[in-house]
C-alpha positions, -999 to +999 in steps of 0.1 A: +000+000+000+014+034-010-006+053+016-016+090+014+020+102+010+027+078-018-004+088-037+004+125-032+039+118-045+026+101-077+000+128-083+027+155-079+050+137-103+022+133-129+012+170-127+048+181-130+051+161-162+017+175-174+027+212-169+062+206-185+044+193-216+013+215-218+018+248-201+013+280-220+031+311-208+017+346-215+038+377-210+017+409-207+016+439-185-020+430-173-018+393-182-017+378-147-055+372-146-055+358-182-026+335-174-043+322-143-076+313-162-057+298-191-040+275-167-074+268-150-087+257-185-056+235-190-062+219-156-098+210-166-083+192-196-058+175-174-084+161-150-108+148-177-082+133-200-059+115-176-080+083-178-101+077-209-119+043-206-151+055-225-141+086-244-141+122-233-176+134-223-186+169-233-185+179-196-155+158-188-156+147-152-170+181-140-208+175-141-237+155-153-246+176-183-253+156-215-255+125-194-218+117-199-222+116-237-194+124-262-198+145-293-176+157-322-163+183-296-137+157-286-120+153-320-121+189-331-116+208-299-099+185-274-078+161-295-056+189-310-045+198-275-038+161-266-021+153-300+004+182-296+010+180-259+000+145-246+000+122-276-004+091-256-037+104-243-048+113-278-042+077-289-064+064-260-092+088-271-090+075-307-089+039-295-123+046-279-136+056-313-121+024-328-140+003-301-172+020-314-167+008-350-190-023-347-219-001-336-210+025-362-211-002-389-246-013-378-257+023-378-245+029-413-263-003-425-295+008-408-294+041-428-286+021-460-250+032-463-217+014-465-188+015-440-194+031-406-213+061-394-204+073-359-233+087-338-236+124-332-238+119-294-232+087-276-218+070-245-218+034-258-217+036-296-255+039-301-270+072-313-283+092-283-297+122-302-334+129-297-337+155-325-324+142-358-324+174-379-297+190-357-282+158-344-282+126-364-280+146-396-246+159-387-228+133-408-197+155-406-188+137-374-173+108-395-149+133-411-141+149-377-130+115-363-110+108-395-095+143-392-083+136-357-069+102-368-049+118-396-038+147-374-025+123-348-008+100-373+011+129-390+021+145-357+031+113-339+043+089-367+026+062-346+024+036-374+015+008-350-018+026-343-023+032-380-019-005-389-040-019-360-067+007-357-064+040-375-066+026-410-099+009-400-115+042-391-102+059-422-114+032-446-148+027-430-156+064-429-144+069-465-168+041-475-197+060-458-191+091-478-190+074-512-224+058-504-239+089-489-233+113-518-238+111-556-223+125-588-246+151-603-251+162-639-223+188-634-199+158-627-195+171-591-199+149-561-228+163-540-238+154-504-275+163-497-298+166-467-272+171-440-266+195-411-232+212-406-217+225-374-242+255-377-273+239-363-294+269-373-293+256-408-306+220-410-310+194-436-292+214-464-275+204-496-237+206-500-228+221-466-194+235-471-178+222-439-192+187-444-180+185-480-145+199-475-140+176-445-154+146-463-129+154-491-101+154-466-114+122-451-114+105-486-079+119-494-065+105-461-080+071-466-064+070-500-031+084-488-026+059-459-038+028-479-014+038-507+013+043-480+007+008-466+009-007-501+042+009-509+059+012-475+044-015-453+041-042-480+045-070-455+015-057-435-007-050-466-023-085-469-035-086-433-049-051-435-067-057-468-081-090-455-093-075-422-111-046-439-122-066-471-107-039-493-115-046-529-091-042-558-087-005-567-114+005-541-091+032-527-089+049-561-126+056-558-119+076-527-093+097-545-115+103-575-145+111-553-125+137-534-114+153-566-150+157-577-163+171-544-187+200-548-173+231-530-195+260-539-185+297-540-209+326-545-202+343-578-211+378-566-193+380-533-166+354-537-176+339-504-175+301-499-212+290-496-221+275-463-247+255-483-261+256-518-291+277-508-277+299-481-275+331-500-312+328-511-324+330-475-334+363-457-308+377-433-319+375-396-331+408-381-304+412-355-317+447-345-352+436-334-348+399-327-322+398-301-334+371-277-308+344-271-303+316-275-325+316-306-338+280-301-354+289-268-373+318-283-381+309-319-394+278-337-366+259-355-384+264-388-383+301-383-346+300-377-339+276-407-354+301-431-328+328-423-292+335-427-281+332-391-256+309-375-255+292-341-217+288-343-188+289-367-192+267-398-173+277-428-150+297-405-141+265-387-131+249-420-107+278-425-088+267-393-088+229-397-077+230-434-059+263-433-034+257-461-062+251-486-074+288-483-057+320-493-054+349-468-079+369-490-104+340-490-102+337-453-109+374-448-138+373-472-154+343-455-148+357-420-161+391-428-193+377-443-202+350-417-190+366-385-218+392-383-243+364-389-230+343-360-248+345-327-223+325-306-252+307-290-229+277-288-198+277-265-179+261-294-179+293-315-159+320-298-125+303-299-129+296-337-139+332-344-109+344-323-084+323-343-095+334-377-100+370-366-064+371-354-052+356-387-070+381-409-058+411-389-089+419-367-070+421-334-098+437-314-123+411-325-098+383-319-093+394-283-130+399-277-138+364-288-108+350-269-120+366-237-155+353-243-142+317-246-118+322-217-146+334-193-174+311-206-173+288-175-154+310-150-181+337-154-209+313-164-216+333-195-241+308-208-258+302-174-253+265-175-219+258-159-238+242-130-242+212-154-204+210-158-177+229-176-174+228-214-145+206-224-146+219-259-144+254-247-113+245-226-097+229-256-108+259-277-090+283-253-057+264-259-063+266-296-072+303-295-038+310-278-016+285-296-033+286-331-047+321-330-022+344-313+005+317-315-001+311-352+002+273-352-015+255-381-013+220-393-041+214-419-049+180-404-012+173-398-003+177-435+012+213-434+027+224-401+035+260-398+039+288-372+030+324-382+020+343-350-003+372-345+008+383-311-017+409-296-002+444-293-007+443-255+012+410-250+050+410-248+055+373-254+040+339-257+056+304-251+041+270-258+052+234-265+045+211-294+050+173-296+060+164-331+074+132-347+083+117-313+101+149-302+092+181-286+096+218-296+093+249-276+080+280-294+088+314-280+072+344-296+078+381-292+071+411-314+107+407-326+102+372-340+099+335-333+125+313-315+121+276-319+140+253-295+142+215-299+138+200-264+137+164-274+140+142-305+156+144-339+157+175-361+125+182-379+114+206-407+088+232-399+076+264-416+082+295-395+067+328-408+067+315-444+103+301-443+111+263-440+135+257-412+151+226-397+152+227-359 
């Protein structure tokens, strides 16, 4: 028996290791309060991700909200933090998704699709959503899970996970997309009757976020199967047999990705959130100010308007950053940001990241502070049900990816181009990459990268490739 002192010693050692890997240091004249709350958010992530037997619930271990269910929040808002600070914990979270594959295959079959379809909300692999237009119809969750797998693989080079579990997720989700969509008369691949992250637009055609993430999902399935064929030839037969991969099946995924419909408005140059978005009436933000909208207006009233619950296209600009030009990011942000209510706690961190990138410093700080104080100040009047894990992960991303300028495009293009706020003197954070670890120190004079562990790696710093 260790006794109380032994348990205390082990806990202290674990926390010391956590802060060594995950701490974010902010240097600012008035930054003490911000630093304190950022660390509070990181501590929430530490508590709820140290042991992951059944995924990471939306409320972590802090409360009973959502009955312990997990959502896409895990892969998009929490996994980036784990992948780049505590990769062993990221693997455990992804292994939970792998254990859900049998149920996901059954769900896909029930909806007359191939492959696997993960539930929008679940605790055991079964769909727990009671409102399908804004829940079950969010097929993008398959791509979100695949995105997290691809991000983890590229960052960690954990090929054991790829061959045993990761490739299963990538293949089965790719199969779902090819059976869900269809090739139209324009020779484009269309995905109809889905709901994107913005739950105030439901059951739409060609939701931009869904399509662009599905495209990435298909590309990653092709990439890693092709990699196994050419690099892990001795493992190929076992993988193909386990997944019943048919001859040339992976070429279908590549071709489908190339045909994916990604629509842009001719007049404004804005990426269309969905094919009919511009035809809807803009919401009257002057007179209809009750929030959140769903507690005051019928869903059908909301669905008829241009109004967003949370970032949708703007989120895609972050996740697949290298696929968009700076000008396109600014156009998309400037159009959709005024339409976004922020009724979801997922939104503020996303808006902060893109606002910082396109040069809207005041907006970036406003959204960052909103995310930072969401639970500490109970801004959504629901913290009594538990803190928002996605918001805590979003705070890390807002600092590291927003002001710190870190981007990875699903692990495929790693770069650092900081947008340090004028009121901050410096920012320091760590990144776990390729089995090693880097420290990034940012000031207004430039970026210093220090290799703490591992072999030299190549990374793009402010537009220049460097080996560190």
